[in-house]
All heavy atoms as an XYZ file, in Angstrom:
730
protein
N      76.846     90.869    131.563
C      75.777     91.627    132.157
C      76.280     92.414    133.242
O      77.191     92.053    133.970
C      74.766     90.577    132.679
C      73.633     91.321    133.379
S      72.036     90.403    133.604
C      72.460     89.229    134.881
N      75.775     93.723    133.318
C      76.209     94.628    134.412
C      74.996     95.223    135.039
O      73.938     95.397    134.436
C      77.114     95.761    133.900
C      78.402     95.225    133.338
C      76.424     96.562    132.812
N      75.131     95.525    136.307
C      74.126     96.321    137.140
C      74.691     97.673    137.347
O      75.876     97.815    137.816
C      73.843     95.609    138.415
C      72.842     96.302    139.367
C      71.506     96.318    138.741
C      72.765     95.632    140.734
N      73.942     98.725    136.928
C      74.473    100.117    136.994
C      73.562    100.992    137.748
O      72.296    100.912    137.557
C      74.668    100.632    135.591
O      75.588     99.755    134.836
C      75.203    102.048    135.593
N      74.063    101.895    138.555
C      73.307    103.000    139.163
C      73.784    104.271    138.470
O      74.973    104.511    138.456
C      73.557    103.031    140.691
C      73.007    104.308    141.354
C      71.539    104.451    141.227
C      73.463    104.372    142.825
N      72.859    105.053    138.014
C      73.200    106.306    137.311
C      72.357    107.412    137.965
O      71.243    107.302    138.214
C      72.812    106.089    135.848
C      73.192    107.215    134.933
C      72.887    106.886    133.517
O      73.823    106.263    132.862
O      71.809    107.166    133.028
N      73.077    108.503    138.184
C      72.452    109.691    138.815
C      72.715    110.982    137.984
O      73.867    111.233    137.699
C      72.947    109.895    140.319
C      72.333    111.135    140.926
C      72.674    108.701    141.134
N      71.594    111.605    137.596
C      71.622    112.849    136.873
C      72.825    112.848    135.748
O      73.703    113.661    135.792
C      71.864    114.001    137.790
N      72.634    111.922    134.764
C      73.598    111.754    133.710
C      72.926    111.701    132.408
O      71.889    111.032    132.298
C      74.396    110.484    133.982
C      75.505    110.262    133.000
C      76.288    109.022    133.386
C      77.368    108.721    132.264
N      78.025    107.490    132.577
N      73.453    112.412    131.432
C      72.890    112.359    130.032
C      73.997    112.225    129.008
O      75.007    112.828    129.065
C      72.193    113.686    129.741
O      71.038    113.863    130.610
N      73.809    111.281    128.061
C      74.706    111.013    126.982
C      74.769    112.303    126.109
O      73.784    112.899    125.876
C      74.346    109.808    126.228
N      75.916    112.631    125.663
C      76.036    113.783    124.796
C      75.739    113.467    123.287
O      75.274    114.286    122.507
C      77.554    114.315    124.813
C      77.872    114.902    126.189
C      79.269    115.537    126.184
C      79.741    116.048    127.458
N      78.860    116.621    128.400
N      75.965    112.159    123.011
C      75.754    111.727    121.642
C      75.012    110.339    121.598
O      74.988    109.626    122.561
C      77.068    111.512    120.858
C      77.807    112.778    120.695
C      79.000    112.604    119.793
O      79.911    111.830    120.115
O      79.027    113.212    118.683
N      74.363    110.082    120.423
C      73.814    108.789    120.139
C      74.958    107.816    119.909
O      76.021    108.244    119.469
C      72.943    108.770    118.949
C      71.605    109.465    119.110
C      71.447    110.829    119.062
C      70.433    108.660    119.346
C      70.221    111.432    119.292
C      69.202    109.226    119.566
C      69.112    110.592    119.497
N      74.854    106.525    120.273
C      75.779    105.561    119.926
C      75.134    104.386    119.258
O      73.928    104.171    119.390
C      76.571    105.054    121.116
C      75.660    104.418    122.165
C      76.452    103.874    123.331
O      77.440    104.541    123.797
O      76.080    102.872    123.961
N      75.874    103.596    118.497
C      75.448    102.315    117.980
C      76.584    101.439    117.739
O      77.666    101.932    117.608
C      74.498    102.519    116.800
C      75.046    103.081    115.501
C      75.548    102.463    114.418
C      75.234    104.522    115.254
N      75.948    103.307    113.475
C      75.808    104.554    113.988
C      74.993    105.661    115.970
C      76.082    105.785    113.392
C      75.293    106.908    115.385
C      75.829    106.957    114.124
N      76.307    100.162    117.591
C      77.387     99.180    117.577
C      77.144     98.158    116.387
O      75.989     97.706    116.222
C      77.491     98.367    118.861
C      77.240     99.264    120.079
N      78.121    100.076    120.654
C      76.083     99.445    120.778
C      77.627    100.648    121.678
N      76.380    100.295    121.771
N      78.121     97.857    115.629
C      77.978     96.905    114.550
C      77.803     95.491    115.065
O      77.172     94.644    114.464
C      79.079     97.010    113.543
C      79.093     98.269    112.806
C      80.315     98.444    111.908
O      81.112     97.531    111.741
O      80.457     99.515    111.305
N      78.454     95.127    116.138
C      78.497     93.752    116.625
C      77.937     93.429    117.980
O      78.236     92.420    118.590
N      77.117     94.323    118.517
C      76.461     94.093    119.872
C      75.048     94.554    119.865
O      74.686     95.543    119.329
C      77.190     94.906    120.894
C      78.602     94.436    121.201
C      79.135     95.123    122.479
N      79.537     96.515    122.116
C      79.394     97.541    122.970
N      78.899     97.340    124.205
N      79.750     98.697    122.556
N      74.244     93.704    120.436
C      72.846     94.001    120.785
C      72.802     94.443    122.280
O      73.707     93.990    123.067
C      71.917     92.741    120.650
C      71.936     92.232    119.237
O      71.812     93.031    118.278
O      72.212     90.962    119.092
N      71.811     95.160    122.698
C      71.614     95.546    124.140
C      70.228     95.055    124.570
O      69.251     95.233    123.815
C      71.710     96.977    124.365
C      73.118     97.577    124.277
N      74.198     96.903    124.601
C      73.471     98.868    123.847
C      75.217     97.701    124.443
N      74.836     98.872    124.054
N      70.192     94.571    125.835
C      68.899     94.359    126.485
C      68.992     95.075    127.774
O      69.906     94.789    128.592
C      68.647     92.835    126.710
C      67.309     92.739    127.477
C      68.609     92.107    125.396
N      68.105     96.082    128.009
C      68.113     96.893    129.254
C      66.888     96.591    129.999
O      65.775     96.624    129.447
C      68.083     98.379    128.856
C      68.118     99.246    130.083
C      69.280     98.751    127.971
N      66.985     96.432    131.344
C      65.841     96.261    132.228
C      66.061     97.250    133.369
O      67.089     97.218    134.062
C      65.717     94.813    132.778
C      64.509     94.774    133.635
C      64.226     93.315    134.209
O      65.071     92.501    134.197
N      62.984     93.104    134.600
N      64.985     97.993    133.704
C      65.025     98.986    134.740
C      64.717     98.293    136.069
O      63.622     97.696    136.161
C      64.062    100.193    134.460
C      64.332    100.787    133.124
C      64.156    101.157    135.563
C      65.689    101.333    132.894
N      65.595     98.395    137.070
C      65.391     97.718    138.326
C      64.725     98.775    139.231
O      63.796     98.419    140.049
C      66.771     97.336    138.948
C      66.611     96.810    140.401
C      67.475     96.285    138.041
N      65.067    100.037    139.203
C      64.488    101.090    139.988
C      64.723    102.427    139.394
O      65.710    102.649    138.673
C      65.081    101.055    141.392
C      64.263    101.750    142.428
O      63.051    101.920    142.224
O      64.805    102.264    143.460
N      63.836    103.378    139.602
C      63.965    104.743    139.027
C      63.403    104.837    137.634
O      62.618    103.974    137.178
N      63.956    105.808    136.909
C      63.508    106.062    135.492
C      64.537    106.722    134.695
O      65.495    107.347    135.258
C      62.209    106.868    135.514
O      62.455    108.152    136.019
N      64.457    106.525    133.335
C      65.392    107.117    132.468
C      64.700    107.271    131.149
O      63.746    106.585    130.828
C      66.693    106.265    132.343
O      67.694    107.040    131.614
C      66.378    104.902    131.662
N      65.203    108.179    130.312
C      64.597    108.363    128.978
C      65.664    107.844    127.931
O      66.816    108.297    127.956
C      64.416    109.866    128.740
C      63.947    110.244    127.292
C      62.542    109.862    127.139
C      64.071    111.801    127.123
N      65.116    106.999    127.042
C      65.950    106.468    125.972
C      65.422    107.140    124.671
O      64.217    107.283    124.491
C      65.801    105.047    125.791
C      66.893    104.227    126.471
C      66.764    103.831    127.754
C      68.078    103.917    125.779
C      67.768    103.072    128.379
C      69.124    103.170    126.393
C      68.974    102.799    127.666
O      69.997    102.163    128.249
N      66.357    107.569    123.856
C      66.034    108.028    122.490
C      66.630    106.900    121.575
O      67.782    106.592    121.701
C      66.618    109.334    122.178
C      66.028    110.497    123.043
C      66.654    111.785    122.772
O      66.622    112.332    121.641
O      67.403    112.285    123.669
N      65.785    106.335    120.712
C      66.147    105.178    119.966
C      65.777    105.325    118.488
O      64.712    105.794    118.174
C      65.433    103.964    120.509
C      65.830    102.655    119.770
C      65.740    103.751    121.950
N      66.696    104.829    117.565
C      66.420    104.780    116.184
C      66.667    106.117    115.462
O      67.352    107.012    115.976
N      66.109    106.226    114.232
C      66.361    107.421    113.481
C      67.520    107.335    112.555
O      68.213    106.292    112.475
N      67.776    108.408    111.872
C      68.944    108.473    110.991
C      70.026    109.443    111.578
O      69.775    110.650    111.798
C      68.457    109.116    109.605
O      67.368    108.283    109.075
C      69.581    109.177    108.595
N      71.172    108.857    111.776
C      72.230    109.674    112.459
C      72.661    110.772    111.585
O      72.740    110.688    110.322
C      73.414    108.657    112.609
C      72.804    107.316    112.485
C      71.518    107.440    111.638
N      73.034    111.937    112.093
C      73.581    113.052    111.479
C      74.851    113.447    112.063
O      74.986    113.610    113.324
C      72.540    114.228    111.497
C      71.181    113.914    110.817
C      70.178    115.011    110.939
O      70.250    115.808    111.933
O      69.400    115.194    109.979
N      75.852    113.602    111.233
C      77.224    113.972    111.730
C      77.945    112.765    112.417
O      78.723    112.944    113.369
N      77.744    111.597    111.865
C      78.305    110.333    112.420
C      79.806    110.299    112.301
O      80.362    110.779    111.407
C      77.671    109.155    111.796
N      80.401    109.691    113.361
C      81.836    109.445    113.382
C      82.117    108.168    114.133
O      81.362    107.790    114.980
C      82.603    110.634    113.960
C      82.189    111.017    115.354
N      82.736    110.495    116.468
C      81.148    111.804    115.749
C      82.197    110.899    117.564
N      81.177    111.780    117.173
N      83.200    107.491    113.726
C      83.480    106.223    114.467
C      84.444    106.492    115.577
O      85.412    107.211    115.499
C      84.198    105.328    113.408
O      84.604    104.110    113.995
N      84.088    105.929    116.771
C      84.909    106.155    117.968
C      85.981    105.039    118.012
O      87.008    105.259    118.620
C      84.058    106.137    119.252
O      83.267    104.901    119.246
N      85.716    103.881    117.441
C      86.685    102.729    117.261
C      86.022    101.758    116.338
O      84.828    101.933    116.053
C      87.007    102.161    118.653
C      85.802    101.551    119.473
C      86.271    101.113    120.838
C      85.068    100.701    121.672
N      85.477    100.230    122.914
N      86.713    100.746    115.947
C      86.199     99.810    114.866
C      84.857     99.261    115.418
O      84.708     98.696    116.489
C      87.255     98.761    114.706
C      88.503     99.427    115.010
C      88.125    100.487    116.167
N      83.826     99.356    114.558
C      82.447     98.823    114.888
C      81.642     99.627    115.820
O      80.524     99.255    116.182
N      82.144    100.821    116.355
C      81.437    101.631    117.237
C      81.207    103.018    116.626
O      82.213    103.570    116.133
C      82.192    101.765    118.549
C      82.569    100.466    119.297
C      81.386     99.778    119.868
O      80.557    100.492    120.449
O      81.292     98.585    119.837
N      80.067    103.520    116.717
C      79.757    104.846    116.092
C      79.055    105.797    116.988
O      78.348    105.334    117.963
C      78.804    104.571    114.869
C      79.516    103.778    113.837
C      79.591    102.416    113.736
C      80.275    104.270    112.696
N      80.291    102.036    112.684
C      80.770    103.130    111.968
C      80.564    105.525    112.202
C      81.518    103.331    110.877
C      81.260    105.680    111.073
C      81.735    104.580    110.409
N      79.201    107.035    116.816
C      78.506    108.140    117.528
C      77.997    109.236    116.607
O      78.563    109.377    115.495
C      79.536    108.787    118.558
C      79.986    107.813    119.590
O      80.996    107.168    119.340
N      79.227    107.615    120.654
N      76.959    109.997    117.035
C      76.456    111.084    116.238
C      75.798    111.999    117.207
O      75.095    111.586    118.179
C      75.464    110.597    115.200
N      76.026    113.272    117.023
C      75.323    114.259    117.954
C      73.771    114.291    117.876
O      73.125    114.488    118.875
C      75.890    115.612    117.532
C      76.507    115.442    116.192
C      76.766    113.959    116.077
N      73.223    113.957    116.687
C      71.736    113.950    116.563
C      71.350    112.786    115.708
O      72.127    112.276    114.911
C      71.246    115.239    115.867
O      71.839    115.406    114.575
C      71.532    116.495    116.771
N      70.108    112.388    115.836
C      69.474    111.400    115.006
C      68.039    111.865    114.599
O      67.169    111.962    115.456
C      69.344    110.102    115.768
S      70.687    108.894    115.507
N      67.930    112.151    113.313
C      66.612    112.653    112.828
C      65.580    111.473    112.830
O      65.826    110.397    112.340
C      66.804    113.163    111.355
C      65.551    113.770    110.816
C      65.831    114.386    109.480
C      64.574    115.044    108.965
N      64.825    115.627    107.617
N      64.442    111.736    113.510
C      63.380    110.798    113.563
C      63.511    109.761    114.665
O      62.735    108.763    114.718
N      64.339    109.985    115.653
C      64.440    109.025    116.810
C      63.139    109.049    117.585
O      62.389    110.100    117.630
C      65.654    109.369    117.665
O      65.482    110.617    118.311
N      62.875    107.999    118.343
C      61.718    107.928    119.251
C      62.113    108.036    120.651
O      63.118    107.425    121.069
C      60.980    106.591    119.015
C      60.496    106.381    117.566
C      59.411    107.247    117.168
C      58.949    106.938    115.726
N      58.187    107.869    115.088
N      61.377    108.766    121.493
C      61.658    108.848    122.924
C      60.787    107.809    123.702
O      59.628    107.722    123.458
C      61.274    110.241    123.421
O      62.182    111.173    122.847
N      61.486    107.123    124.604
C      60.780    106.127    125.408
C      61.181    106.334    126.934
O      62.328    106.250    127.280
C      61.323    104.697    124.995
C      61.031    104.415    123.558
C      60.638    103.633    125.878
C      61.707    103.172    123.030
N      60.220    106.768    127.663
C      60.410    106.914    129.132
C      60.253    105.537    129.743
O      59.244    104.924    129.650
C      59.438    107.899    129.771
C      59.637    108.113    131.266
S      61.288    108.584    131.728
C      61.248    110.327    131.296
N      61.331    105.071    130.396
C      61.309    103.791    131.017
C      61.355    103.876    132.542
O      62.001    104.737    133.097
C      62.626    103.033    130.536
C      62.606    102.700    129.083
S      64.077    101.790    128.562
C      63.782    100.214    129.424
N      60.562    102.956    133.188
C      60.519    102.963    134.617
C      60.693    101.468    135.138
O      60.815    100.554    134.327
N      60.582    101.309    136.432
C      60.774    100.087    137.055
C      60.098     98.937    136.376
O      58.900     98.948    136.078
C      60.397    100.187    138.519
C      60.718     98.888    139.347
C      60.356     99.149    140.829
C      60.677     97.918    141.633
N      60.480     98.182    143.122
N      60.842     97.855    136.064
C      60.245     96.681    135.344
C      60.285     96.706    133.873
O      60.101     95.722    133.230
N      60.443     97.880    133.235
C      60.466     97.942    131.803
C      61.781     97.305    131.184
O      62.786     97.389    131.827
C      60.343     99.424    131.321
C      59.072    100.057    131.659
O      58.069     99.379    131.809
O      58.996    101.325    131.632
N      61.543     96.773    129.989
C      62.641     96.122    129.321
C      62.693     96.708    127.895
O      61.729     96.887    127.275
C      62.465     94.584    129.241
C      63.483     93.946    128.331
C      62.463     93.969    130.642
N      63.926     96.983    127.361
C      64.089     97.489    126.064
C      65.180     96.703    125.373
O      66.226     96.440    125.944
C      64.539     98.926    126.113
C      64.786     99.652    124.804
C      63.549     99.717    123.910
C      65.356    101.039    125.000
N      64.880     96.198    124.124
C      65.850     95.501    123.309
C      66.338     96.494    122.237
O      65.481     97.044    121.506
C      65.245     94.200    122.654
C      66.243     93.554    121.796
C      64.744     93.200    123.798
N      67.644     96.650    122.191
C      68.218     97.529    121.173
C      69.072     96.715    120.257
O      70.216     96.325    120.603
C      69.054     98.670    121.791
C      68.203     99.436    122.888
C      69.586     99.530    120.721
C      69.029    100.407    123.681
N      68.607     96.395    119.021
C      69.374     95.565    118.076
C      70.621     96.273    117.688
O      70.634     97.539    117.581
C      68.393     95.393    116.957
C      67.068     95.702    117.436
C      67.242     96.691    118.478
N      71.668     95.505    117.390
C      72.850     96.064    116.849
C      72.588     96.998    115.658
O      71.583     96.764    114.893
C      73.862     94.979    116.389
C      73.342     94.105    115.287
C      74.226     92.871    115.062
N      73.960     92.011    116.212
C      74.857     91.129    116.660
N      75.983     91.007    116.070
N      74.580     90.415    117.678
N      73.352     98.023    115.511
C      73.140     99.022    114.454
C      72.026    100.039    114.681
O      71.851    100.897    113.826
N      71.391     99.984    115.851
C      70.315    100.910    116.207
C      70.905    102.094    117.020
O      71.344    101.826    118.137
C      69.142    100.239    116.971
O      68.631     99.109    116.185
C      68.073    101.214    117.255
N      70.785    103.314    116.567
C      71.278    104.448    117.446
C      70.459    104.538    118.715
O      69.216    104.377    118.703
C      71.020    105.645    116.514
C      71.000    105.184    115.101
C      70.391    103.780    115.216
N      71.093    104.910    119.770
C      70.423    105.031    121.063
C      71.251    106.015    121.976
O      72.403    106.145    121.832
C      70.208    103.681    121.748
C      71.499    102.924    121.935
N      72.060    102.178    120.926
C      72.234    102.718    123.090
C      73.176    101.596    121.386
N      73.265    101.929    122.697
N      70.461    106.649    122.906
C      71.072    107.580    123.857
C      70.129    107.557    125.091
O      68.898    107.528    124.970
C      70.989    108.967    123.140
C      71.542    110.107    124.015
C      71.676    111.352    123.081
C      70.761    112.413    123.488
N      71.054    113.748    122.796
N      70.762    107.713    126.215
C      70.033    107.630    127.544
C      70.253    108.978    128.301
O      71.332    109.458    128.308
C      70.545    106.495    128.368
C      69.828    106.221    129.699
C      70.272    105.030    130.485
N      71.734    105.071    130.750
C      72.668    104.322    130.144
N      72.314    103.502    129.220
N      73.945    104.456    130.458
N      69.224    109.446    128.909
C      69.225    110.614    129.727
C      68.485    110.364    131.086
O      67.312    109.994    131.048
C      68.573    111.861    129.042
O      69.149    112.119    127.850
N      69.182    110.542    132.157
C      68.611    110.268    133.530
C      68.566    111.525    134.261
O      69.577    112.198    134.546
C      69.454    109.231    134.218
O      69.479    108.026    133.412
C      68.823    108.913    135.535
N      67.386    112.058    134.542
C      67.209    113.303    135.259
C      67.474    113.137    136.771
O      68.182    113.892    137.380
C      65.711    113.832    135.061
C      65.579    115.233    135.710
C      64.237    115.793    135.229
O      63.928    115.794    134.143
O      63.596    116.306    136.228
N      66.837    112.083    137.404
C      67.107    111.826    138.793
C      68.078    110.692    139.023
O      69.296    110.861    138.915
C      65.762    111.508    139.538
C      64.891    112.741    139.582
O      65.396    113.881    139.850
O      63.720    112.659    139.268
N      67.540    109.479    139.200
C      68.424    108.289    139.266
C      67.742    107.024    138.725
O      66.465    106.990    138.656
C      68.782    107.983    140.720
O      67.664    107.601    141.444
N      68.511    106.099    138.229
C      68.041    104.870    137.653
C      69.037    103.778    138.067
O      70.277    103.996    137.984
C      67.812    104.967    136.138
C      69.109    105.182    135.376
C      67.052    103.778    135.631
N      68.532    102.612    138.336
C      69.346    101.372    138.472
C      68.863    100.450    137.365
O      67.634    100.284    137.264
C      69.146    100.716    139.824
O      69.526    101.689    140.849
C      70.017     99.516    140.029
N      69.762     99.930    136.584
C      69.369     99.031    135.484
C      70.380     97.986    135.253
O      71.569     98.071    135.650
C      69.169     99.737    134.213
C      70.387    100.534    133.624
C      71.188     99.961    132.724
C      70.647    101.824    134.122
C      72.322    100.587    132.245
C      71.819    102.479    133.660
C      72.621    101.907    132.743
N      69.886     96.830    134.698
C      70.820     95.823    134.169
C      70.980     95.973    132.677
O      70.072     96.423    131.996
C      70.308     94.435    134.457
O      68.996     94.216    133.820
C      70.203     94.150    135.964
N      72.178     95.749    132.159
C      72.485     95.816    130.765
C      73.092     94.501    130.374
O      74.062     94.111    130.913
C      73.355     96.995    130.443
C      73.978     97.035    128.998
C      72.791     97.273    128.015
C      75.022     98.130    128.915
N      72.439     93.862    129.404
C      73.091     92.664    128.739
C      73.502     93.162    127.363
O      72.699     93.684    126.625
C      72.025     91.515    128.679
C      71.598     91.086    130.100
C      72.656     90.318    127.906
C      70.441     90.118    130.040
N      74.771     92.944    127.079
C      75.301     93.365    125.835
C      75.898     92.147    125.115
O      77.010     91.722    125.483
C      76.412     94.372    126.018
O      76.856     94.912    124.822
N      75.138     91.570    124.202
C      75.568     90.325    123.524
C      76.379     90.722    122.326
O      76.206     91.691    121.617
C      74.360     89.482    123.121
O      73.602     90.236    122.157
N      77.452     89.909    122.058
C      78.352     90.138    120.919
C      78.262     88.944    120.013
O      77.762     87.862    120.368
C      79.782     90.310    121.503
O      80.163     89.122    122.160
C      79.956     91.529    122.363
N      78.855     89.117    118.878
C      78.889     88.083    117.890
C      78.547     88.604    116.514
O      77.902     89.662    116.411
N      78.798     87.797    115.507
C      78.530     88.129    114.104
C      77.196     87.529    113.727
O      76.852     86.376    114.189
C      79.611     87.730    113.178
C      80.979     88.276    113.564
S      80.975     90.137    113.546
C      80.676     90.540    111.850
N      76.456     88.206    112.920
C      75.223     87.661    112.346
C      75.581     86.753    111.207
O      76.493     86.996    110.397
C      74.322     88.760    111.828
C      73.703     89.674    112.856
C      72.922     90.829    112.206
C      72.831     88.881    113.783
N      74.886     85.646    111.112
C      75.190     84.691    109.999
C      74.163     84.829    108.916
O      73.115     85.134    109.098
C      75.123     83.262    110.450
C      76.224     82.994    111.591
S      77.711     82.671    110.644
C      78.737     82.071    111.855
């Protein structure tokens, strides 16, 4: 688990992971998550980790203080923060049985 402060930062690409789930909780501020969809132009950054410049059909979720988002493994996601956001990220690992 990590606590992160992010100021005026936007991911360039969607990412997704074969072996990790994410749980995000906003402590303060706000951020926009784009989640899901079908990746276009996907490439592997390292084993089990993927990136794509776009995801057709992704959903936009504006998150604010107290909001929680669960991102299951294999789900494309991207975060854009216009002002600032403080959030906790739990990234669980392991194989599905």
